[in-house]
One Martini backbone bead per residue (centre of mass of N, CA, C, O) as a GRO file, in nm:
protein
  214
    1UNK     BB    1  -7.709   6.632   0.505
    2UNK     BB    2  -7.448   6.690   0.357
    3UNK     BB    3  -7.552   6.593   0.085
    4UNK     BB    4  -7.786   6.792   0.057
    5UNK     BB    5  -7.628   7.052   0.089
    6UNK     BB    6  -7.438   6.988  -0.139
    7UNK     BB    7  -7.666   6.970  -0.360
    8UNK     BB    8  -7.766   7.269  -0.329
    9UNK     BB    9  -7.481   7.396  -0.428
   10UNK     BB   10  -7.525   7.301  -0.694
   11UNK     BB   11  -7.527   7.357  -1.016
   12UNK     BB   12  -7.703   7.384  -1.283
   13UNK     BB   13  -7.746   7.265  -1.571
   14UNK     BB   14  -7.649   7.337  -1.882
   15UNK     BB   15  -7.774   7.458  -2.160
   16UNK     BB   16  -7.790   7.461  -2.471
   17UNK     BB   17  -7.751   7.669  -2.708
   18UNK     BB   18  -7.951   7.877  -2.873
   19UNK     BB   19  -8.024   7.916  -3.184
   20UNK     BB   20  -7.963   8.164  -3.393
   21UNK     BB   21  -8.087   8.346  -3.612
   22UNK     BB   22  -8.069   8.442  -3.943
   23UNK     BB   23  -8.037   8.782  -3.983
   24UNK     BB   24  -7.972   8.789  -4.309
   25UNK     BB   25  -8.225   8.683  -4.461
   26UNK     BB   26  -8.420   8.921  -4.486
   27UNK     BB   27  -8.232   9.132  -4.628
   28UNK     BB   28  -8.159   8.943  -4.862
   29UNK     BB   29  -8.444   8.911  -4.977
   30UNK     BB   30  -8.497   9.213  -5.015
   31UNK     BB   31  -8.260   9.264  -5.209
   32UNK     BB   32  -8.345   9.060  -5.427
   33UNK     BB   33  -8.626   9.174  -5.491
   34UNK     BB   34  -8.552   9.476  -5.553
   35UNK     BB   35  -8.350   9.405  -5.778
   36UNK     BB   36  -8.547   9.258  -5.966
   37UNK     BB   37  -8.741   9.498  -6.007
   38UNK     BB   38  -8.525   9.692  -6.117
   39UNK     BB   39  -8.445   9.518  -6.365
   40UNK     BB   40  -8.731   9.540  -6.500
   41UNK     BB   41  -8.670   9.876  -6.517
   42UNK     BB   42  -8.425   9.934  -6.714
   43UNK     BB   43  -8.567  10.071  -6.957
   44UNK     BB   44  -8.678  10.309  -6.796
   45UNK     BB   45  -8.404  10.415  -6.700
   46UNK     BB   46  -8.283  10.457  -6.977
   47UNK     BB   47  -8.495  10.668  -7.066
   48UNK     BB   48  -8.483  10.874  -6.826
   49UNK     BB   49  -8.150  10.910  -6.895
   50UNK     BB   50  -8.184  11.026  -7.157
   51UNK     BB   51  -8.222  11.220  -7.411
   52UNK     BB   52  -8.418  11.526  -7.460
   53UNK     BB   53  -8.363  11.493  -7.760
   54UNK     BB   54  -8.533  11.454  -8.033
   55UNK     BB   55  -8.625  11.225  -8.280
   56UNK     BB   56  -8.674  11.270  -8.620
   57UNK     BB   57  -8.909  11.079  -8.828
   58UNK     BB   58  -9.089  11.280  -8.972
   59UNK     BB   59  -9.302  11.300  -9.268
   60UNK     BB   60  -9.497  11.306  -9.514
   61UNK     BB   61  -9.269  11.186  -9.762
   62UNK     BB   62  -9.033  11.205  -9.499
   63UNK     BB   63  -8.922  10.941  -9.372
   64UNK     BB   64  -8.695  10.821  -9.073
   65UNK     BB   65  -8.670  10.502  -8.950
   66UNK     BB   66  -8.356  10.467  -8.920
   67UNK     BB   67  -8.366  10.639  -8.637
   68UNK     BB   68  -8.488  10.426  -8.486
   69UNK     BB   69  -8.515  10.350  -8.125
   70UNK     BB   70  -8.498  10.220  -7.833
   71UNK     BB   71  -8.564  10.425  -7.584
   72UNK     BB   72  -8.669  10.697  -7.731
   73UNK     BB   73  -8.695  11.029  -7.809
   74UNK     BB   74  -8.973  11.121  -8.024
   75UNK     BB   75  -9.076  11.249  -8.355
   76UNK     BB   76  -9.396  11.276  -8.537
   77UNK     BB   77  -9.563  11.309  -8.860
   78UNK     BB   78  -9.917  11.238  -8.925
   79UNK     BB   79 -10.191  11.038  -9.035
   80UNK     BB   80 -10.456  10.953  -8.880
   81UNK     BB   81 -10.666  10.722  -8.835
   82UNK     BB   82 -11.015  10.642  -8.808
   83UNK     BB   83 -10.920  10.449  -8.579
   84UNK     BB   84 -10.964  10.338  -8.229
   85UNK     BB   85 -10.793  10.193  -7.953
   86UNK     BB   86 -10.913  10.088  -7.642
   87UNK     BB   87 -10.756  10.113  -7.310
   88UNK     BB   88 -10.631   9.982  -6.991
   89UNK     BB   89 -10.385  10.130  -6.757
   90UNK     BB   90 -10.459  10.069  -6.476
   91UNK     BB   91 -10.593  10.396  -6.410
   92UNK     BB   92 -10.568  10.430  -6.724
   93UNK     BB   93 -10.673  10.572  -7.026
   94UNK     BB   94 -10.625  10.456  -7.366
   95UNK     BB   95 -10.498  10.521  -7.702
   96UNK     BB   96 -10.483  10.376  -8.036
   97UNK     BB   97 -10.308  10.529  -8.314
   98UNK     BB   98 -10.277  10.518  -8.642
   99UNK     BB   99 -10.045  10.568  -8.904
  100UNK     BB  100 -10.038  10.653  -9.211
  101UNK     BB  101  -9.777  10.516  -9.414
  102UNK     BB  102  -9.677  10.405  -9.122
  103UNK     BB  103  -9.515  10.200  -8.862
  104UNK     BB  104  -9.708  10.375  -8.638
  105UNK     BB  105  -9.810  10.374  -8.294
  106UNK     BB  106 -10.022  10.568  -8.098
  107UNK     BB  107  -9.992  10.641  -7.745
  108UNK     BB  108 -10.268  10.789  -7.569
  109UNK     BB  109 -10.475  10.963  -7.410
  110UNK     BB  110 -10.793  10.961  -7.361
  111UNK     BB  111 -10.935  11.198  -7.593
  112UNK     BB  112 -10.706  11.372  -7.721
  113UNK     BB  113 -10.776  11.208  -8.000
  114UNK     BB  114 -11.034  11.209  -8.178
  115UNK     BB  115 -11.215  11.053  -8.393
  116UNK     BB  116 -11.258  11.212  -8.694
  117UNK     BB  117 -11.072  11.506  -8.635
  118UNK     BB  118 -10.914  11.528  -8.926
  119UNK     BB  119 -10.893  11.805  -9.069
  120UNK     BB  120 -10.859  12.019  -9.303
  121UNK     BB  121 -10.766  12.285  -9.433
  122UNK     BB  122 -10.968  12.537  -9.265
  123UNK     BB  123 -11.053  12.404  -9.026
  124UNK     BB  124 -11.100  12.366  -8.683
  125UNK     BB  125 -10.828  12.159  -8.695
  126UNK     BB  126 -10.572  12.310  -8.800
  127UNK     BB  127 -10.410  12.374  -8.536
  128UNK     BB  128 -10.397  12.072  -8.441
  129UNK     BB  129 -10.391  11.971  -8.768
  130UNK     BB  130 -10.167  12.013  -8.970
  131UNK     BB  131 -10.109  11.947  -9.291
  132UNK     BB  132 -10.382  11.827  -9.380
  133UNK     BB  133 -10.428  11.649  -9.092
  134UNK     BB  134 -10.172  11.650  -8.956
  135UNK     BB  135  -9.980  11.514  -8.678
  136UNK     BB  136  -9.798  11.576  -8.380
  137UNK     BB  137  -9.566  11.357  -8.204
  138UNK     BB  138  -9.442  11.284  -7.864
  139UNK     BB  139  -9.210  11.027  -7.726
  140UNK     BB  140  -9.190  10.703  -7.657
  141UNK     BB  141  -8.986  10.452  -7.812
  142UNK     BB  142  -9.103  10.126  -7.934
  143UNK     BB  143  -9.101   9.813  -8.020
  144UNK     BB  144  -9.313   9.545  -8.071
  145UNK     BB  145  -9.134   9.338  -7.905
  146UNK     BB  146  -9.202   9.514  -7.630
  147UNK     BB  147  -9.533   9.478  -7.727
  148UNK     BB  148  -9.714   9.194  -7.724
  149UNK     BB  149 -10.011   9.302  -7.646
  150UNK     BB  150 -10.030   9.453  -7.953
  151UNK     BB  151 -10.051   9.243  -8.183
  152UNK     BB  152 -10.355   9.239  -8.261
  153UNK     BB  153 -10.385   9.540  -8.323
  154UNK     BB  154 -10.173   9.556  -8.545
  155UNK     BB  155 -10.301   9.346  -8.734
  156UNK     BB  156 -10.565   9.496  -8.778
  157UNK     BB  157 -10.452   9.764  -8.903
  158UNK     BB  158 -10.310   9.628  -9.141
  159UNK     BB  159 -10.564   9.487  -9.266
  160UNK     BB  160 -10.707   9.791  -9.287
  161UNK     BB  161 -10.491  10.002  -9.394
  162UNK     BB  162 -10.394  10.191  -9.123
  163UNK     BB  163 -10.112  10.030  -9.134
  164UNK     BB  164  -9.797   9.993  -9.201
  165UNK     BB  165  -9.582   9.767  -9.307
  166UNK     BB  166  -9.297   9.646  -9.255
  167UNK     BB  167  -8.975   9.726  -9.429
  168UNK     BB  168  -8.747   9.820  -9.657
  169UNK     BB  169  -8.893  10.074  -9.765
  170UNK     BB  170  -8.925  10.184  -9.447
  171UNK     BB  171  -8.659  10.112  -9.278
  172UNK     BB  172  -8.809   9.864  -9.110
  173UNK     BB  173  -8.886   9.569  -8.897
  174UNK     BB  174  -9.093   9.752  -8.739
  175UNK     BB  175  -9.333   9.836  -8.513
  176UNK     BB  176  -9.403  10.144  -8.367
  177UNK     BB  177  -9.427  10.284  -8.031
  178UNK     BB  178  -9.579  10.595  -7.929
  179UNK     BB  179  -9.559  10.748  -7.612
  180UNK     BB  180  -9.745  10.981  -7.486
  181UNK     BB  181  -9.598  11.167  -7.199
  182UNK     BB  182  -9.299  11.054  -7.226
  183UNK     BB  183  -9.008  11.187  -7.066
  184UNK     BB  184  -8.714  11.276  -7.008
  185UNK     BB  185  -8.671  11.399  -6.695
  186UNK     BB  186  -8.964  11.318  -6.593
  187UNK     BB  187  -9.199  11.353  -6.350
  188UNK     BB  188  -9.331  11.035  -6.260
  189UNK     BB  189  -9.436  10.725  -6.192
  190UNK     BB  190  -9.179  10.583  -6.299
  191UNK     BB  191  -8.981  10.748  -6.132
  192UNK     BB  192  -9.092  10.687  -5.850
  193UNK     BB  193  -9.059  10.382  -5.871
  194UNK     BB  194  -8.750  10.376  -5.915
  195UNK     BB  195  -8.677  10.532  -5.659
  196UNK     BB  196  -8.803  10.329  -5.463
  197UNK     BB  197  -8.622  10.089  -5.547
  198UNK     BB  198  -8.354  10.222  -5.477
  199UNK     BB  199  -8.420  10.254  -5.177
  200UNK     BB  200  -8.456   9.950  -5.117
  201UNK     BB  201  -8.175   9.859  -5.196
  202UNK     BB  202  -8.019  10.037  -4.996
  203UNK     BB  203  -8.156   9.944  -4.734
  204UNK     BB  204  -8.093   9.635  -4.760
  205UNK     BB  205  -7.785   9.662  -4.782
  206UNK     BB  206  -7.736   9.800  -4.506
  207UNK     BB  207  -7.877   9.587  -4.333
  208UNK     BB  208  -7.695   9.350  -4.416
  209UNK     BB  209  -7.424   9.468  -4.316
  210UNK     BB  210  -7.504   9.496  -4.018
  211UNK     BB  211  -7.561   9.194  -3.969
  212UNK     BB  212  -7.275   9.085  -4.054
  213UNK     BB  213  -7.111   9.252  -3.830
  214UNK     BB  214  -7.240   9.096  -3.567
   0.00000   0.00000   0.00000
């Protein structure tokens, strides 16, 4: 009886401590992912924070493509070609319009510049396309090396003589793509996306620090 009573008073054996999960893994992975996505948008951030003063690339007979640079806000005046290439980007429809006599491809919202609407002076399109059918465009400038998906379209327009091939005479080794509607310091989808990624980076960094402090 004494042995039984004594056995009842003994404490139960202690279990080994259950290993706690690594609480920093989830915020670390979140920080890594959001940072990687933000790094992919670095050219967008560079453009969004660049100067809002446009670089004038000139007009027919007086082009200055030596001024062209990647991720710059630029303006150019030229004669649009007779053909337009249509494509869809996310939820938006866009048109690619070549400029004659210069290696610049204009990317603009679908229908903004209808094909074969480039009338001469005195026509109904004179106000929209001054200088005998020339049109002025402004937006984000990028070289064709940053837009590999447009390679086939660029080759087609060059073969049709609707887009000038780059070279020493035109003072540029690239075909340039001017995206109309994108301006520095302008609130748009790209800005909201970058701001959202910055918020995710900050949130995950703070969360990781709090986990490591515990």
